[in-house]
N, C-alpha and C positions, 0 to 999 in steps of 0.2 A: 687147791681149795676144795672144801666139801660142801654139799648141799646145806643150806641154812634153814633153820626151823623158825617159823613165825607163828606164834600161838600154837595151834595143833596141826598146822600144815607144814610140809617140808617143801621148800622152794630151792630151785637149782641155781647155783652160782657159776659165774664165768670161770672157765678153766677146767671144769669137771668133764668126765666122759659124756654124761647126759647132756650137758650144754652143747658139746660138739655134735652129738647126734641130732639134737633139735635144730641146730644151725644148718647142718647138712641137709636135713629134710626141708627146712624152710627155704633154703637157697633153690632146691629143686622145685618146690611149690611156687615160689615167686617167679622163678624162671619160666615155668610152664604157663602160669596165668598170663603173664605179660606177652610171652611169645605167641601164644595161641590167639590172644585178643587182638594184638597189633600187627601180626604178620601180614594182614590184609592191606595195611597202610601203603607200602610202596607199590602195591599192585593196582592202586586206584586208576592211574592213567591207562593201564592195559585193559582194565575192566570197562572204563569209559569208552575206549576204542572198540572193543569187541561187542559190547551191548548197546552202543550208540547212546552214551549218557553224558550229561553235563558233569563238571567236577563236583557240584553240590549233590547230584544224584548218586554219583559213584561213592561219595563219602558216607552214604547211608549204610554201606557194608560194615563200616565201623560204628556209626552212630546207633544203628539198630541193636548191635551187640552191647554197647555200653548202656543203652536205655533199658533193655531187658535185664541186664546185670544189676543196674541200680534198683530196679523194682524187685528183683529176686533176693537182694541182700537182706532185706528186712525179714522176709519169710524164712530164708535159710538160717539166719541167726536165731530166730525163734525156735526152729526145729532143732538146732544144735543145743539149745538149752535143755531139751528133753532127751535127745538121742546121743549126745556127746559130740566132741569136737573132731576127733580123728576120723571116724567113719564117714562123716559128711564131707570132710575135705578130700578124702581119697576118692569118694564117689564123684565129686565135682571135677577133679582133675582128669579122671579116666573118661567120664562122659564127654567133657569138652574136647579131649583129644580125639575120641572116636567121631565126634561131630565134625571136626576139622578135616578128618580123612574123607568123610562123606561130601564135604564142600568141593573136593576135587572132582566129583562126579556130577555136580549140578548141571542140569540141561539148559537152564535159563536164569536170568537175573532174579526172578521171583523166587525160584528154588534156593538160590544162593542166599537171598535175604532171609528166607525162612530158617535155613540151617544156621545162619549167623545169629539169628534171634534165639534159637534154641541153645547155641553155645553160650550166649550171655546168661540165660537162665541157669544153665548148669554151673557156670563159674561163680554164681552167687554164693555157693557153699564154701568158697575158699577164703577170700580176702578178710572179711570181718571176723570170721571164725579163727583165722590164723592169729590175728592180733589178740583176740580174747584168750586163746590158748597160751600165747607167750606171756601175757599179763598174769595168768593164773599159775603158771608153772615156774616162772623165773623170778628170782629175788629183785627187789626194787632197784638196787644199785647196778644191776646188769641189764635191765630191761631196755634202756636206750640203745645199747650195743646190739642186743638181739634183734630189735626192730630195725635198726640200721642195716644189719646183715640181711634180713628178709627183704628189705627194699632194694638192697644191692643186688640180690638175686633177681628181683623184678626188673631192675635196670638192665642187667645182663641179658635176661630173656627178651626184653623189648629190643635191645640192640641186635642180638643174634637173630631173632625172628625177622626183623626188618631186613637185615643184611643178607641172610640166606635166601629169603624169598625173592629179593631183588636180583641176586646173582643167578639163582636157579631159573627164574622166569626169563632172564636175559638170554640164557643158553638153551633152555628147554621150553617150558610153558608155565603159566600161573597155576595150572592144575597140578603139575608135578611138584611145584613149590608147596602147595597146600597139603598134598599127600605126604610129603616128607616131613613137614612140620607136625602134622597130626601123629605120625609114627613116633617122632621124637617125644611128643607129649605123652604118649602111652608109656614110653620108657621112664620118663620123669615121674609119672604117677606111681609106677612100681617102686622106684627108688624112694619116693616119699613114704609109701606104705611101709617099707621094710626099715627105714631109718628112724621114723618119728616114734618116740616112746609113748606108751599109753599115759593118758592124763592121770595125775595123782590127786589134784585138788578140785577137779570138776565135781559139782553136785547137781544132779538133775533137778530141774524146776518142777514143781507140782502142777499148779494151774498155769499152764504155759501162756495162754492168751491173756489171762488176767495179769500175768507178770509182764507181758509185752505192753499191754495198755498202760499199766502203772509206770513202766520204764519210759515209754514215750512221753508221758506227762512230766516225768522227772527230768529227762534229758532236755526236752524243749523248753522247760522253765528255767534252765541254767543259761544265763546270758553269755557266759564265757564259752560254753559248748556251742551255742548257736552261732557265735562269731567264727569259731573254728570250722564249723560245718560249712558256712557260707564261703569262708576262705578256700576250703577244698574245692568247692564248685568253681570259683573263679580261676584258681591256679591250674587245675587240670584242664579246664576249657581252653586256657591260653596255650598250654603245652601241646595238647593234641592238635589245636588249630595250626600252630607253627609247623609241626611235622606233617600235617595233612597236605598243606599247599606248597611247602618249599620244594617238593618234588616236581610239581608242575612248573615252577619257576626255573629250576635248574635244567629241566629237560628242554625248555624252550630257548630261543635266542635271547641274549647273546651267548649263553653258556653252552647250550646244545650238548649236555652231558648224556652219556648212555645210561640205561636203566641201572646197571651195576654201579657206575660212578655216582649217580644220584643217591642210590641206596646206601652207599658207603658212608654217608653222613651219619648213619646210625651208630658208627663207631664212637661218636661223641657220647654215647651212653656210658662209655667207660668212665667219663667224668662224673656221671651220676652215681656209679658204683662207689667211686672214691668219696664223693661228697656226702652220701648218706651215712657211710661208716664213720667218716671224720666228724660230721656234725653229731652223730649219735654219741661218740666219745666225749665231745665237747659239752654237749647238753648234760651228760651225767656229771660233769665237773662243775660247770658254771651256771647251769639253768637255761631256760628257753627264751626268756624275755629279751636277753641281750643278743640273741642270734638271729631271730626270724626276720626282722626288718632289714638287716644287712643283706641277706640272701635274696630278698625281694628286689632290692635296689640293683643287685647283680643281674637279675633277670631282665629288668627294665633296660639296663645299659646294653646288655646283649641284644635285645630286641631292636634297639635303635641302630646298632651296627649293621643289621641285616638290610637296612635301606640302601646300603652301598651297592654299586654295580660291579664291585670287585670281589672275587672269591676270597681274596686275602683279608677282606673285612667281614664277609658273610660267615665264613667258617668259624672265626673266633667269636663272632656274635652268637652263633648257634651254641658254641661251646659254653659261653658264659650263661646263656639262658638255661641250658640243660643242667649245668652244675647247680645253679640257683634253684631250679625247680625241685630236683631230687632232695636237696638239702632242706628246702622249706617243707616238703611233704614228710620227710623223716621227723622234723621237729613237730609239725602239727599233729601227725597221727600218734606219736608217742605222748604228746600232751593230752590228747583225748583219752588215751588208755590210762594215764595216771590220774586225770581229773574225775572221770566218770565214776559214779557209784553203780551198784548192781541194778540191772543186768548189763555187765560190761560189753558183752558181745553185741548187744543191741546198740550201744553207743558207737562202737566201731562200725556197725552196719549203717547207721545213720550218716556218719562221717563219709563212708565210702559211697553211700547212695547219692549224697550231694556231689561227691567227687566224680562219679561216672555220669550223673546228670549233666554236669558241666561239660564233660567230654562230648556228650551227645548233642546238647542244645547249642552250646557255644561253637562246637566244632562244625555244626551245620550252618549256623548263622554266618560264620566267617567265610564259608563257601560262597555265600551271596555277595559278601564284600569283595572277595577275589574276582567274581564275575563282573561286578560293576566298577570297581576302582583298582583292580590289580593288587600288587603286593603292598603298595602304599596304603590301600584301604584296609588290608589285613593288619598291618602294623598299627594304624590309627586305632582300630577297634581293640586290639590287644593292649595297646598302651593305655587306653582309657580304663580297661578292665583291671590292669595291674595298678593303676592309680587308686582305684577303689580298694583293692587288696591292701595297699600300703596304708590307707586311712583306717581300715579295720585293724591292721597290725598295731598301729599307734594307739588305737583305742584299747586293744588288748593289754598293752603295757601299763595302762592306767586303771585297769579293772582289778579290783581286789575282792576276795582272794582268788587267785587264778591257779596257783601251783599247789598241788596236794602232796 
């Protein structure tokens, strides 16, 4: 297949060399973003032990990063409207990787929190800008697949980041784990830089802040987009919460797993890789409205299975939840990209701002539920949140017009 021309712009079709180069770069970009952001998650029990913290306090190492990332997204997307997509994404990946290396040398918990906050600010230049780049450069018929592959790279990064830090910290130290992850992130940034083609269809904005102000009014006045934004907040909050505290449960009685064994649950991210690509292809064929509510029910079913006291039920439950989450995120994020009008990068930034705010706020809130009511309290809170997400999804199905 050859690149297709829409109006005066040339867009890239699936199967072309350019499409493969973009997907290679985005897999590295998604991998690095999620691995650097979430590699801290399996280390939370070790940090709590070393710095004498509660689980909720230890979770701040992740929550502070997702909070600053959420706030950075809007500014970064605005900057990308003037400076371009690729330069900002390369800078974000390289800076976040260097900051992770520095985390390995933090002398105290305050320094670690500061560095993790800086990491979140740096990463703001990647997620929303990546979705905008894909939407501008790839033809409409292939955008679902491209975003699915990007999210698959994110899933792989989240999996490998958690798994490697758990294993390395079990045999060496959490400092060694972070140092190695930061070094791997520097390599991923280089691969991203050399693989990603320069943008063909990007047009710099003139009055950037006026454009942002107008874009905010436009996007927030769209009822469909607002519901997708809030859905991102709820779903990511649930997903991060489940993985934040399942480690504490598996390390304690009656399971008493090692750090490596508990961290191996991150292998379930492989299901996320498969689900995002599969759903991306399915959405390109049959649309989004018939898919989203099914994968949310899958998440809820998996959550309920984790109430069991048997690993033979907990692991399948986590698997279902993980599959459903990545599938729902793939559908919702591509839906925003297709529905939003210009400035599209800002729409993606708002979506991801809600997404990471959910990670920060719900992730910390469920730490209090874990402290007061144990795992049943976590499941109760997440079940209620998923029920709200289901109601939003059913409302989305009845809102017209929602597909563009």
